[in-house]
Backbone bond lengths (Angstrom), bond angles and torsions (degrees), N, CA, C in turn:
res aa  C-N    CA-C-N  psi(-1)  N-CA   C-N-CA  omega(-1)  CA-C   N-CA-C  phi
1 M - - - 1.460 - - 1.519 109.06 -
2 A 1.308 117.45 127.35 1.462 121.09 -179.21 1.514 109.96 -102.90
3 P 1.341 118.52 113.39 1.457 120.42 177.18 1.525 110.60 -68.95
4 T 1.320 116.56 -179.37 1.447 121.73 177.79 1.523 110.12 -67.86
5 R 1.306 116.74 173.06 1.462 121.18 179.66 1.526 110.11 -56.47
6 P 1.344 117.32 145.88 1.471 119.62 178.45 1.518 111.69 -51.64
7 G 1.334 114.49 135.46 1.453 119.71 179.25 1.508 114.49 92.78
8 N 1.334 117.58 -17.37 1.467 120.55 -178.27 1.521 112.66 -101.13
9 Y 1.292 117.15 -3.04 1.464 122.17 -175.63 1.527 110.18 -85.87
10 R 1.337 115.81 133.65 1.462 121.60 174.71 1.523 107.84 -132.74
11 G 1.326 115.70 106.29 1.459 121.14 177.45 1.519 110.12 -106.38
12 R 1.337 115.34 179.33 1.471 118.40 -179.57 1.516 110.48 -159.49
13 F 1.332 114.34 158.64 1.465 123.12 170.74 1.514 105.60 -125.61
14 A 1.336 116.47 132.86 1.466 119.64 -170.48 1.528 110.99 -135.37
15 P 1.339 117.94 75.51 1.464 120.39 179.76 1.531 112.41 -77.27
16 S 1.322 115.68 153.85 1.465 122.45 172.37 1.523 108.38 -100.51
17 P 1.322 118.41 137.77 1.476 120.95 -177.22 1.529 112.93 -80.97
18 T 1.335 115.16 53.29 1.458 120.37 177.70 1.520 111.44 -96.15
19 G 1.331 115.99 4.87 1.452 121.50 179.34 1.517 109.07 162.78
20 P 1.334 117.55 171.10 1.467 120.65 179.96 1.527 111.34 -69.87
21 L 1.317 116.03 165.16 1.457 120.19 175.47 1.525 110.31 -68.50
22 H 1.339 115.22 147.02 1.458 121.49 175.15 1.523 107.64 -123.60
23 L 1.308 117.74 -175.13 1.460 120.73 -175.20 1.530 111.74 -62.18
24 G 1.327 117.07 -39.35 1.458 119.37 178.11 1.518 111.93 -61.98
25 S 1.344 116.11 -39.22 1.466 120.53 176.50 1.519 110.47 -62.66
26 L 1.329 116.15 -42.33 1.460 120.45 -178.89 1.523 111.03 -63.96
27 V 1.316 117.36 -40.98 1.466 120.70 178.45 1.529 110.32 -60.31
28 A 1.334 116.66 -45.19 1.467 120.23 179.82 1.524 111.39 -65.70
29 A 1.325 116.77 -44.98 1.463 120.50 179.76 1.521 110.66 -62.90
30 L 1.318 117.10 -42.77 1.456 120.71 -177.54 1.527 111.23 -66.07
31 A 1.329 117.60 -42.83 1.466 120.17 177.77 1.522 110.69 -60.11
32 S 1.323 116.19 -43.51 1.456 121.12 179.75 1.528 110.88 -63.32
33 L 1.333 116.51 -45.43 1.463 120.99 179.96 1.526 111.41 -63.64
34 L 1.324 117.48 -48.33 1.463 120.58 -176.17 1.520 111.54 -63.47
35 H 1.330 116.01 -38.58 1.462 118.73 -179.89 1.527 110.64 -66.25
36 A 1.330 115.74 -38.34 1.467 119.76 177.85 1.528 111.46 -68.59
37 R 1.326 116.32 -49.36 1.460 119.81 -176.50 1.532 111.89 -65.51
38 S 1.319 117.16 -36.62 1.466 119.47 179.78 1.524 111.42 -67.18
39 A 1.331 117.01 -21.82 1.461 122.03 176.90 1.523 112.19 -91.94
40 G 1.334 116.48 2.54 1.456 119.99 -176.57 1.506 112.64 69.51
41 G 1.334 116.30 24.89 1.462 120.63 -174.58 1.511 114.27 -103.71
42 L 1.326 114.30 -174.97 1.456 122.31 179.56 1.520 110.55 -94.64
43 W 1.332 115.25 150.89 1.467 122.37 176.48 1.522 107.26 -127.72
44 L 1.314 116.29 111.49 1.454 122.66 -173.50 1.524 110.79 -101.54
45 L 1.329 115.23 156.70 1.464 120.89 179.32 1.523 109.75 -119.31
46 R 1.314 115.02 131.62 1.461 122.47 177.28 1.531 108.29 -127.92
47 I 1.307 117.21 131.44 1.456 121.22 175.33 1.526 107.76 -100.11
48 E 1.324 116.15 116.75 1.465 120.89 -174.60 1.534 109.31 -90.93
49 D 1.326 114.23 73.86 1.466 121.82 -175.01 1.528 111.09 -102.63
50 I 1.337 115.61 59.70 1.470 119.90 -179.93 1.528 112.30 -111.99
51 D 1.324 116.86 12.01 1.465 119.94 -178.77 1.532 108.71 -131.28
52 P 1.344 117.17 70.53 1.475 120.56 -175.77 1.526 114.91 -51.46
53 P 1.355 120.24 -38.32 1.464 118.01 -178.93 1.533 113.43 -60.12
54 R 1.341 117.89 -24.82 1.465 120.65 -177.63 1.530 112.45 -98.28
55 E 1.319 117.50 -6.89 1.456 119.58 -176.25 1.531 110.97 -76.20
56 Q 1.321 114.74 146.69 1.462 121.28 -179.21 1.527 108.69 -106.30
57 P 1.314 117.74 129.08 1.471 119.35 178.91 1.524 111.53 -54.33
58 G 1.311 115.68 131.83 1.459 120.82 178.46 1.511 114.83 83.99
59 A 1.344 117.51 -3.98 1.466 119.46 -175.34 1.523 112.07 -67.19
60 T 1.328 116.98 -39.80 1.466 119.05 -179.06 1.521 110.83 -61.42
61 A 1.322 116.53 -47.11 1.465 120.11 179.21 1.528 110.83 -60.97
62 A 1.336 116.59 -39.32 1.466 120.22 179.77 1.526 110.99 -65.99
63 I 1.321 117.25 -40.04 1.468 121.48 178.81 1.524 110.59 -62.95
64 L 1.326 116.32 -48.37 1.459 120.00 -179.32 1.532 111.11 -62.82
65 H 1.332 116.01 -40.47 1.469 120.13 178.84 1.524 110.77 -62.83
66 S 1.312 117.14 -43.46 1.469 120.76 -179.97 1.529 111.09 -63.20
67 L 1.327 116.95 -43.48 1.462 119.67 179.42 1.520 110.75 -60.33
68 V 1.326 116.71 -45.81 1.465 120.59 -179.39 1.524 110.92 -64.52
69 Q 1.337 117.12 -44.69 1.466 120.64 -178.42 1.527 112.00 -63.54
70 H 1.344 116.02 -28.10 1.469 119.69 179.16 1.527 111.92 -93.35
71 G 1.318 117.25 7.62 1.452 120.87 176.29 1.513 114.67 75.55
72 L 1.320 117.47 12.78 1.465 121.17 -177.81 1.531 108.78 -88.68
73 Q 1.308 115.48 80.44 1.458 121.68 -174.89 1.521 110.28 -89.50
74 W 1.309 115.62 127.82 1.464 121.61 -179.10 1.522 110.35 -89.31
75 D 1.335 114.81 164.62 1.461 121.60 178.54 1.520 109.87 -99.69
76 G 1.325 116.80 140.03 1.458 121.34 175.02 1.516 112.86 71.94
77 D 1.323 114.55 -164.93 1.463 121.46 -178.23 1.517 111.53 -83.26
78 I 1.313 115.82 152.35 1.467 121.01 173.52 1.530 109.15 -70.47
79 L 1.327 116.53 138.85 1.464 121.19 173.00 1.528 107.91 -97.90
80 W 1.342 115.81 123.11 1.468 121.63 -179.16 1.528 108.37 -103.46
81 Q 1.330 116.52 119.00 1.463 118.42 -178.48 1.524 112.15 -66.16
82 S 1.312 117.77 -26.59 1.459 120.33 -179.82 1.524 112.12 -63.78
83 R 1.330 117.81 -14.74 1.464 122.15 179.96 1.528 112.13 -103.78
84 R 1.317 117.02 13.23 1.457 120.74 -171.19 1.525 113.23 -114.74
85 S 1.318 118.25 19.97 1.471 120.62 -174.84 1.525 112.19 -60.39
86 A 1.332 118.79 -35.90 1.472 120.34 -179.40 1.526 110.47 -62.94
87 A 1.326 117.19 -39.39 1.458 120.34 179.22 1.530 111.03 -67.48
88 Y 1.330 117.32 -39.14 1.458 120.03 179.76 1.535 110.49 -69.30
89 D 1.331 116.42 -38.90 1.465 119.53 177.41 1.530 110.82 -62.90
90 A 1.333 116.79 -39.07 1.464 120.24 178.95 1.529 110.75 -64.57
91 A 1.325 117.19 -39.01 1.463 120.28 178.14 1.525 110.77 -67.17
92 L 1.330 117.31 -40.75 1.466 120.25 176.89 1.527 110.57 -62.30
93 A 1.338 116.78 -40.85 1.466 119.95 179.31 1.523 110.29 -63.07
94 A 1.334 117.64 -39.99 1.463 120.88 178.78 1.526 111.01 -65.69
95 L 1.318 117.07 -41.10 1.466 120.15 177.70 1.522 110.86 -65.39
96 R 1.330 115.74 -40.21 1.465 119.95 179.90 1.535 111.10 -65.36
97 S 1.318 116.18 -43.95 1.467 119.19 -178.57 1.526 111.66 -66.45
98 G 1.327 116.76 -25.93 1.460 120.59 176.83 1.513 113.54 -84.69
99 G 1.333 117.21 -0.06 1.464 121.13 178.92 1.508 114.26 75.12
100 H 1.332 116.15 25.62 1.463 119.75 -174.98 1.523 113.99 -99.12
101 L 1.338 118.33 -3.27 1.461 121.47 -176.96 1.525 111.23 -113.41
102 F 1.326 115.18 153.83 1.458 120.89 168.05 1.521 108.88 -145.38
103 A 1.319 115.46 153.87 1.461 121.32 -179.27 1.523 109.61 -88.00
104 C 1.324 115.92 136.10 1.472 121.74 -178.89 1.528 108.82 -126.67
105 A 1.322 115.72 120.66 1.466 120.89 -179.24 1.520 112.53 -104.39
106 C 1.326 118.00 13.56 1.464 121.24 -178.33 1.533 110.80 -59.85
107 S 1.303 116.00 137.76 1.459 120.46 173.49 1.527 109.04 -78.88
108 R 1.318 116.50 168.98 1.464 120.27 179.47 1.525 111.27 -58.04
109 R 1.328 116.44 -38.43 1.466 120.19 -178.94 1.521 112.32 -67.95
110 E 1.330 116.46 -23.67 1.464 119.97 -178.18 1.523 113.04 -88.59
111 L 1.315 117.48 -11.30 1.459 120.02 -177.69 1.517 111.14 -74.00
112 G 1.343 115.30 149.01 1.450 121.71 -179.61 1.511 112.16 -98.13
113 P 1.342 117.43 -158.01 1.467 121.26 -180.00 1.526 111.69 -56.09
114 E 1.328 115.95 139.95 1.463 122.79 179.48 1.522 112.29 57.87
115 G 1.337 116.28 28.86 1.453 120.40 178.37 1.504 113.99 70.07
116 S 1.335 117.68 26.83 1.464 121.52 -176.05 1.521 111.51 -76.44
117 C 1.328 114.81 151.60 1.464 121.62 175.80 1.525 108.97 -75.00
118 Q 1.326 117.13 126.99 1.466 120.92 -176.18 1.526 113.08 -108.49
119 R 1.324 117.12 -1.89 1.465 119.23 179.81 1.528 109.10 -101.92
120 D 1.333 116.64 -162.65 1.464 120.92 -177.03 1.524 111.97 -98.18
121 C 1.338 116.98 29.13 1.469 121.03 -176.29 1.530 111.86 -55.80
122 R 1.320 116.15 -39.72 1.469 119.84 -175.37 1.526 112.34 -64.20
123 S 1.305 117.24 -31.91 1.467 120.38 -174.99 1.524 113.33 -90.63
124 R 1.342 117.33 -6.23 1.459 119.64 -178.69 1.532 111.10 -70.54
125 Q 1.309 115.34 142.32 1.458 120.58 177.47 1.528 111.17 -85.36
126 A 1.310 116.53 -35.18 1.469 121.03 -177.46 1.522 110.03 -102.92
127 A 1.317 115.69 148.74 1.461 120.08 176.69 1.518 109.49 -68.02
128 P 1.321 118.02 141.77 1.466 120.39 179.55 1.525 111.35 -67.65
129 D 1.326 114.81 157.42 1.460 119.23 175.00 1.530 109.29 -73.76
130 G 1.306 115.96 148.12 1.458 120.65 176.92 1.515 112.27 82.23
131 P 1.333 116.49 -176.46 1.471 121.41 -177.51 1.530 111.56 -61.78
132 S 1.311 115.65 142.68 1.461 120.36 178.48 1.525 109.80 -148.87
133 A 1.315 114.68 150.51 1.460 120.88 173.91 1.521 108.96 -88.93
134 L 1.313 115.99 158.37 1.457 120.87 172.75 1.523 108.20 -105.08
135 R 1.329 115.58 127.18 1.452 121.75 179.91 1.526 110.64 -117.66
136 V 1.319 115.78 150.18 1.458 121.62 171.65 1.526 108.29 -86.36
137 A 1.323 115.61 130.17 1.462 120.82 175.73 1.528 108.12 -80.13
138 V 1.323 116.98 109.41 1.464 121.51 -177.49 1.517 109.16 -77.71
139 P 1.329 119.16 121.69 1.470 121.07 178.57 1.523 111.48 -58.91
140 A 1.313 115.72 143.12 1.469 120.33 -177.19 1.520 112.23 -62.08
141 D 1.324 117.23 -27.59 1.457 120.10 -176.85 1.525 113.09 -99.40
142 F 1.331 116.95 11.42 1.466 118.82 -176.77 1.523 110.86 -69.93
143 E 1.330 115.70 133.53 1.455 122.73 174.54 1.512 109.62 -133.44
144 S 1.303 116.11 149.25 1.462 122.08 178.89 1.522 108.29 -131.32
145 Q 1.318 116.49 124.32 1.455 121.04 179.69 1.525 109.51 -132.28
146 W 1.311 116.05 139.63 1.455 120.87 171.17 1.523 108.91 -160.47
147 L 1.307 115.94 158.70 1.457 121.63 176.61 1.515 108.05 -96.63
148 D 1.325 115.56 107.67 1.456 120.82 179.43 1.525 107.95 -89.43
149 P 1.328 117.51 121.99 1.468 119.41 -173.52 1.516 114.36 -63.09
150 W 1.333 117.24 -25.77 1.458 119.59 -178.05 1.518 113.40 -110.43
151 Q 1.309 118.66 -15.85 1.460 121.46 179.02 1.522 112.45 -112.40
152 G 1.327 116.86 -3.48 1.450 120.98 177.54 1.524 112.78 85.80
153 P 1.347 117.86 -175.76 1.466 121.30 -179.29 1.525 110.92 -61.97
154 Q 1.333 115.70 134.98 1.459 121.76 -178.90 1.527 109.18 -117.99
155 H 1.318 114.86 133.86 1.465 120.82 177.15 1.523 107.14 -140.36
156 W 1.328 114.82 104.90 1.449 120.18 -179.53 1.510 108.75 -106.41
157 P 1.340 118.07 144.99 1.473 128.30 25.99 1.511 117.30 -95.61
158 L 1.332 119.56 19.40 1.460 120.87 174.27 1.525 112.82 56.08
159 G 1.325 115.49 45.53 1.457 120.18 176.36 1.508 115.26 84.37
160 R 1.314 118.38 -0.44 1.456 120.78 176.60 1.519 109.40 -141.15
161 Q 1.316 115.81 146.86 1.451 120.69 -178.44 1.529 110.85 -71.29
162 L 1.334 116.18 135.53 1.452 119.19 173.38 1.524 109.12 -62.94
163 T 1.314 116.61 141.05 1.458 119.76 -179.42 1.519 110.63 -79.92
164 D 1.331 116.03 152.32 1.462 121.06 174.76 1.533 107.76 -60.75
165 F 1.310 117.30 125.83 1.463 119.91 -171.04 1.528 111.79 -114.70
166 V 1.329 114.57 158.03 1.458 122.56 -173.98 1.530 110.45 -81.07
167 V 1.338 115.81 135.64 1.467 121.06 172.95 1.527 111.53 -117.31
168 R 1.331 117.23 -19.27 1.464 121.20 168.40 1.512 107.53 -139.41
169 R 1.328 115.14 126.62 1.450 120.24 -172.86 1.515 112.12 -74.84
170 K 1.315 115.23 166.67 1.459 120.89 -179.58 1.523 111.60 -63.56
171 D 1.325 117.47 -28.59 1.473 120.61 178.24 1.528 112.63 -82.72
172 G 1.343 116.94 5.41 1.452 121.58 177.20 1.513 115.18 90.73
173 L 1.342 117.90 -6.99 1.457 120.67 -179.97 1.532 110.31 -79.15
174 Y 1.318 115.75 147.69 1.461 120.49 179.28 1.525 109.32 -74.45
175 A 1.321 116.02 142.67 1.459 121.05 -179.40 1.529 110.57 -84.62
176 Y 1.308 114.65 155.18 1.464 122.11 -178.69 1.521 111.86 -53.71
177 Q 1.339 117.31 -47.38 1.466 119.94 -173.69 1.523 111.56 -58.32
178 L 1.322 117.43 -41.42 1.463 120.85 179.57 1.526 110.66 -68.13
179 A 1.320 116.91 -52.10 1.461 120.89 -173.70 1.517 111.62 -61.58
180 V 1.319 117.86 -41.98 1.466 119.90 -176.16 1.519 110.68 -67.46
181 V 1.319 117.51 -37.14 1.470 120.40 179.96 1.533 110.55 -68.91
182 V 1.333 116.44 -45.10 1.467 120.26 179.21 1.527 110.50 -60.79
183 D 1.334 116.90 -42.35 1.459 120.05 -175.84 1.527 112.50 -76.59
184 D 1.338 117.57 -33.70 1.465 118.72 175.04 1.529 110.28 -62.27
185 A 1.337 117.07 -39.33 1.464 120.24 177.69 1.530 110.54 -67.51
186 Y 1.335 116.55 -43.47 1.460 120.94 -178.79 1.526 111.54 -62.27
187 Q 1.330 116.39 -41.12 1.463 120.51 -179.15 1.526 112.89 -85.37
188 E 1.324 116.60 1.53 1.462 123.11 178.60 1.522 111.48 55.89
189 I 1.327 115.66 45.51 1.459 121.64 179.86 1.532 109.24 -69.61
190 T 1.320 115.71 129.57 1.463 120.26 178.48 1.521 112.54 -99.26
191 D 1.341 116.73 -26.70 1.458 121.14 -174.33 1.520 110.20 -141.90
192 V 1.325 115.42 128.82 1.460 121.96 178.46 1.526 108.38 -112.48
193 V 1.322 116.18 116.65 1.466 122.24 175.51 1.515 106.66 -112.71
194 R 1.326 117.54 119.64 1.464 121.86 -175.77 1.521 109.58 -155.18
195 G 1.333 116.38 178.61 1.453 121.55 -176.43 1.520 113.17 -73.40
196 A 1.332 115.29 153.08 1.463 121.01 -179.36 1.521 112.65 -67.54
197 D 1.340 118.16 -12.31 1.457 119.70 175.74 1.525 111.32 -67.91
198 L 1.322 117.82 -14.08 1.461 122.03 178.03 1.524 111.94 -102.20
199 L 1.313 116.74 12.07 1.468 120.50 -177.71 1.524 111.98 -57.31
200 D 1.345 116.96 -42.18 1.462 118.75 -176.58 1.523 112.98 -77.82
201 S 1.340 117.95 -4.64 1.456 120.20 172.25 1.525 111.53 -79.26
202 T 1.318 116.93 -24.80 1.458 120.33 -173.94 1.523 113.09 -61.18
203 P 1.343 121.06 -46.48 1.466 118.20 178.46 1.520 113.22 -62.49
204 R 1.321 117.99 -34.23 1.462 120.10 176.99 1.534 110.61 -65.80
205 Q 1.319 115.26 -39.83 1.454 119.23 177.78 1.528 111.46 -69.45
206 H 1.322 116.64 -35.58 1.461 119.76 173.17 1.526 111.03 -58.04
207 L 1.325 116.92 -43.72 1.462 119.91 -179.26 1.523 110.93 -63.61
208 L 1.317 117.60 -46.23 1.460 119.95 179.32 1.527 111.10 -62.00
209 Q 1.314 116.98 -40.02 1.469 119.37 177.30 1.525 110.80 -61.73
210 Q 1.312 115.74 -39.64 1.466 120.16 178.07 1.523 111.02 -64.94
211 L 1.320 117.59 -46.60 1.463 121.78 -177.08 1.526 112.11 -68.06
212 L 1.337 116.99 -32.49 1.460 121.06 -177.09 1.527 113.31 -94.81
213 G 1.326 116.36 -2.23 1.452 119.74 179.05 1.509 114.03 72.59
214 Y 1.340 117.63 28.89 1.451 122.23 -179.63 1.535 110.33 -91.68
215 P 1.328 117.95 152.47 1.469 119.96 172.30 1.526 109.84 -68.15
216 R 1.311 115.96 155.71 1.466 121.59 -178.70 1.522 110.19 -103.98
217 P 1.335 117.60 118.36 1.472 119.22 174.76 1.527 110.64 -68.96
218 R 1.320 115.79 166.01 1.459 120.21 168.26 1.527 108.09 -81.03
219 Y 1.330 116.39 143.76 1.461 120.94 -178.49 1.516 110.03 -119.40
220 A 1.332 115.81 135.75 1.453 122.63 177.28 1.523 108.17 -138.63
221 H 1.328 116.93 128.50 1.461 121.88 -172.99 1.526 110.38 -117.96
222 I 1.327 115.32 116.08 1.461 119.88 -178.93 1.528 110.14 -80.18
223 P 1.339 117.34 154.29 1.464 119.57 175.11 1.520 111.00 -56.93
224 V 1.312 116.21 144.49 1.461 121.78 -178.16 1.520 110.14 -81.60
225 L 1.309 115.93 136.27 1.459 120.95 176.73 1.520 109.05 -81.49
226 A 1.336 116.44 126.24 1.459 121.78 -177.03 1.522 110.41 -119.78
227 D 1.346 115.21 161.72 1.460 118.98 176.93 1.522 109.74 -86.42
228 N 1.315 116.25 -176.75 1.465 120.12 -176.23 1.522 112.66 -65.44
229 A 1.330 117.57 -19.77 1.458 120.91 177.90 1.527 111.83 -89.04
230 G 1.334 116.65 0.97 1.456 120.25 179.44 1.505 114.36 88.20
231 Q 1.341 117.91 3.09 1.452 120.95 178.84 1.522 110.68 -85.67
232 K 1.336 115.33 139.82 1.456 120.01 176.69 1.525 109.58 -57.61
233 L 1.339 116.67 134.74 1.460 120.14 173.04 1.519 108.14 -68.94
234 S 1.310 116.62 115.42 1.456 120.89 -176.96 1.518 109.60 -152.24
235 K 1.333 115.15 165.79 1.455 119.93 176.50 1.525 110.38 -65.11
236 Q 1.344 115.75 -36.73 1.467 119.60 -179.98 1.525 111.37 -63.27
237 N 1.328 116.55 -32.58 1.463 120.66 179.72 1.532 112.13 -93.83
238 L 1.346 115.01 16.73 1.468 122.44 174.27 1.520 112.47 60.25
239 A 1.334 116.56 39.79 1.459 119.81 174.03 1.526 108.89 -61.98
240 P 1.330 118.26 136.73 1.467 119.92 -177.24 1.525 111.71 -65.18
241 A 1.321 115.72 144.68 1.456 121.07 178.80 1.520 110.24 -66.97
242 L 1.338 115.42 151.79 1.460 119.68 175.84 1.528 110.46 -61.03
243 D 1.310 115.52 142.11 1.462 120.87 170.63 1.525 106.46 -88.98
244 D 1.323 116.65 101.47 1.460 120.35 -175.52 1.522 112.36 -62.36
245 A 1.311 116.95 -24.56 1.464 120.00 179.35 1.526 111.81 -70.78
246 A 1.331 116.46 -16.49 1.469 121.11 -179.80 1.528 110.66 -108.97
247 A 1.330 116.82 34.84 1.466 121.32 -174.44 1.527 113.48 -55.33
248 P 1.339 120.25 -46.73 1.474 118.78 179.69 1.529 112.67 -59.33
249 D 1.332 116.58 -42.73 1.463 119.72 178.58 1.530 110.98 -64.79
250 N 1.338 116.48 -39.20 1.461 120.37 178.69 1.528 111.08 -62.23
251 L 1.335 115.89 -42.50 1.464 119.92 179.70 1.522 111.05 -63.98
252 R 1.317 116.92 -42.74 1.467 120.16 177.60 1.529 110.80 -59.71
253 L 1.322 115.97 -43.31 1.460 119.75 -179.85 1.527 110.83 -64.96
254 A 1.328 116.52 -42.84 1.466 120.34 178.91 1.528 111.00 -62.62
255 L 1.320 117.27 -41.25 1.463 120.48 177.43 1.528 110.84 -62.89
256 H 1.317 116.53 -37.24 1.458 120.52 176.78 1.528 110.69 -61.14
257 Y 1.316 117.35 -46.43 1.462 120.34 -179.40 1.527 112.14 -67.85
258 L 1.320 116.55 -23.33 1.464 120.52 176.02 1.525 112.04 -87.11
259 G 1.323 117.34 2.80 1.455 121.07 177.16 1.507 114.04 71.61
260 Q 1.330 117.33 24.07 1.455 121.27 -175.74 1.528 111.98 -92.36
261 P 1.343 116.55 157.35 1.470 119.44 177.62 1.526 111.23 -58.17
262 A 1.315 116.04 140.98 1.465 120.56 179.48 1.518 109.94 -75.92
263 P 1.326 118.00 128.78 1.473 119.93 175.92 1.522 109.97 -61.19
264 P 1.332 117.56 150.87 1.473 120.49 177.93 1.525 111.80 -56.71
265 A 1.312 115.88 154.42 1.466 121.18 -175.76 1.516 112.28 -58.89
266 G 1.313 117.75 -31.75 1.449 120.36 -178.07 1.512 115.00 -77.69
267 V 1.322 117.10 -5.72 1.472 121.06 179.10 1.519 107.33 -88.08
268 N 1.332 116.56 104.48 1.460 119.48 -168.90 1.524 115.59 -119.38
269 N 1.325 119.29 -12.51 1.461 118.55 -179.70 1.523 110.66 -106.63
270 T 1.317 115.51 160.62 1.466 119.75 -172.33 1.523 111.85 -62.22
271 R 1.329 118.02 -40.66 1.467 120.55 -178.76 1.523 111.02 -60.46
272 A 1.336 116.00 -47.54 1.463 119.85 -179.24 1.528 111.12 -66.65
273 L 1.330 116.55 -39.02 1.467 120.06 178.88 1.528 111.01 -61.98
274 L 1.333 116.61 -43.95 1.457 120.12 -178.72 1.524 111.67 -70.80
275 D 1.325 117.42 -37.29 1.464 119.85 176.44 1.527 110.15 -60.54
276 F 1.337 116.25 -43.53 1.467 120.36 177.84 1.527 110.00 -63.37
277 A 1.332 116.07 -44.36 1.462 120.20 -176.17 1.530 111.57 -64.54
278 V 1.327 117.21 -39.43 1.463 120.19 177.81 1.525 110.25 -65.28
279 A 1.314 116.56 -45.80 1.466 120.95 -178.04 1.524 112.32 -64.04
280 H 1.336 117.33 -28.18 1.466 121.34 -176.47 1.530 112.71 -111.71
281 W 1.323 117.44 14.50 1.470 120.83 -178.44 1.519 110.17 -58.70
282 S 1.324 115.35 123.67 1.462 122.07 -178.94 1.526 108.90 -130.05
283 P 1.335 117.73 92.77 1.467 120.42 -178.31 1.524 112.99 -58.01
284 L 1.333 117.90 -32.37 1.460 120.19 -177.14 1.526 111.88 -67.72
285 N 1.329 117.08 -17.49 1.467 119.98 178.00 1.522 112.68 -75.18
286 L 1.329 116.23 -15.17 1.456 119.42 -178.91 1.527 107.95 -81.21
287 V 1.314 115.39 107.64 1.463 121.76 -172.30 1.522 110.63 -64.54
288 R 1.336 116.91 137.35 1.463 121.40 174.03 1.529 108.24 -77.16
289 A 1.286 114.68 99.10 1.458 120.36 -177.45 1.510 108.49 -145.74
290 P 1.353 118.47 150.65 1.452 120.02 -178.28 1.524 113.81 -68.54
291 A 1.328 117.56 -23.16 1.469 118.80 -178.41 1.521 108.77 -161.60
292 V 1.317 116.02 149.05 1.458 122.90 171.24 1.509 106.06 -118.60
293 T 1.327 117.60 130.63 1.460 120.16 -171.71 1.521 112.08 -96.18
294 A 1.312 116.41 123.89 1.456 121.86 175.97 1.524 108.75 -72.12
295 G 1.302 115.76 138.90 1.453 120.21 176.54 1.518 112.89 97.18
296 H 1.355 117.78 -8.24 1.452 119.18 177.79 1.522 111.55 -97.16
C-alpha cells in the first residue's frame, strides 16, 4: 500500500473512553502510527467521548497514560468530541435542509436487522410524538467502492441495500457515524487505518461525506485480533488492560501480530523499538485475513 506523498499524510487514532487500552487497541494504534510515520505524515489523537452512559471513570487518563508509556506520541492537540456539539448540530442542519433525514420513533423491539427501521417512519410528513432518533435516508441506488489494501476490493451494499442509519440517537446523543465523519473532515484526515470490525461503517461514512460535501479519506482495515475462542479482543469482551510496565514486550507482540520484522534482541526501549518499526514498516506483510488469534 502506497500512502500519499511524504508530508501530506494525516492519520488518526480515535479511542472511546469506555475502558483502558488492551492488546487489540495497541495493535490498531500501532498500525495507524507506523503507516503515518513511514509516510512522513502526522498522527492525530481524538477522544470519542460522546457517549457518557458507556464511559468508564478514569478511562481517558488510562488511555493517555498507556499511549505515552508505549511511546505512541500524537501530533498537535487532542480533539475532544464532547466539545464538538456545535459542529455536529451544523452537520445535522445541513442534512435536514437537504432532505436527507427523517425522525424514527421505533422502540428497540420494533427494530429489524442491523437496527433498521421497520415501520413507515421514513414516509411520514410530520415528526412523531415523543422521543425519536434521526436517521439518514439511504438512496436506493447508493453504492460504495474502494480498494482496501488489507481486505481487498470492496463494493457495497454487497447485494443488499444499506439500511437507513442513525445519526442522532433517541436520547439526544450524537451517533458515531455522524461524529467521526464531521471530525475526520475537520482534522483533514487523509488516511484512516482501523480494525476490520469497522469495515461496514465505511460505506455509511462515504454516504455522509457525499451528502455533506466532505473529501473522502482512504480507508484501510487491519485484521481483527481475537482471543483463543475466536472473539474479538474488546472492552465489551473484557479483554485485559495493557500492562504499561511491560510496554517494550507489548510493542514486540503487537508488531508480531502485524506481521512486521522482529526488532533485534538488543533493542529494548520503546523509542528504539518504534524507530526500528517505522524504518522497517511493511504493509504488505499484514496478511489479509478476517482475524488474527492472540495466544497462537
